[in-house]
N, C-alpha and C positions, 0 to 999 in steps of 0.2 A: 607826853608819849603814851601814858596809860589810857587817856581818853581815845586817842587814835586807835590803839590796839583793841579797845572795847568795841568801838564802832566797826572796825574791820571784822572782828569775830561775830558781832551781831549781824553784819551784812552777809557773812558766809553762812551762818545758820538760817537767816531769812531766805537765802538762795536755795538751800538744801531742803527746807521744810516742805515746800510745795510738792516734792516727790512723794511724800507720804500723806499729805492733806489735799484731797481733791477740790476742796472749796477755796483754795488759795493758789494764786498764780503770780509768779515773779518772772519778768521777761528775761533778764540777764543779770550777771554779777554786778555790773556797774549800777544798774537800777537798784539792786539789793543794797549796795553800799550807800547810795544816796538816800534810800528809804531808811536805813539804819541811822544815818546822820540826822535826818528830819525827826525820826522817832526820839533820838537822844535829846534834840533841842526841845521838842514838845514835852518830854519827860522832865526837862530842867525848868521850863517856863510855865507851862499850862498845868501840868499834873499837881504841883504843890497847891495851886489855887483850888483845884477840884477836890483835893484831899481835905483841905481846910473847910470848904463849903459843905462837904458831905460827912463830917465827923459824926453827927448823930446816927446817920444810917450805917456808917462803918462800925460804930459801937454796938448797935443793935444786931448786926449780922456777924459780930465777932471778927471783923476784918475782912470778911469775904467780899464785901463790896469793892475792895481795892482791886480785885480781879476784874470787875466790871469796868472800873476806871482804866485799867490797862487795856482792855478790849477796845474801849472808845479811843484810846490813844493810837492803837493800831489802825482803826478805821479812819481816823483823822489823817494820819500819816499816809495811808493808802490813797486818800483823795488827792494828794499832791502829785501823783504819778499815774500816767496811763499804763505803764508796764506792771503795776502792782494791782492785783484784783483780789478782793476778799468778799466772798459771797455771803454776807450776812453777819449778824452779831455772834452767833454761836461759833462760826469758823474763826472769827476774830478772837474770841475767848480762848479757844483751843490753841490757836496760833500763838497768842501772847504767852500762854502758860508754857508751851513747848519752846518758844523763843527764849524766855527767861531761864528755863532749866538748861537748855542746850548751851546758851551763852555762858552761864555760870560755870558749867562743867568744863567747857573748852577753855575758858579764861583761866580757871584754876590749873588745868593741865599744862597750859602754855607757861605758867609761872608768873602771871600778871599780878597775883596777890602778894608777891614778895616785895619787900622794900629795898 
């Protein structure tokens, strides 16, 4: 149930963020929810491999390279949908940061962190 709640919250934030980011477009709420699901699956399967492969770079950059990995996850997930458009790496980076922050705040407000 927590996974579904996290995906729905991420989808909602992904649907709302293009209103303030001109370089990102999401067609509708259904596309945003599916985008969030694909992003969650990529973060569960692909991201751990990338994190392990880039440990030296991550250490040198004091962990900031993880933001780059998050941006690439957004770009990869956006390629699965015609309704999601991210205009370049920098928009993906800003989008991923705001998506993470917004999802975390909204999830904590909803009370998803409680057991």
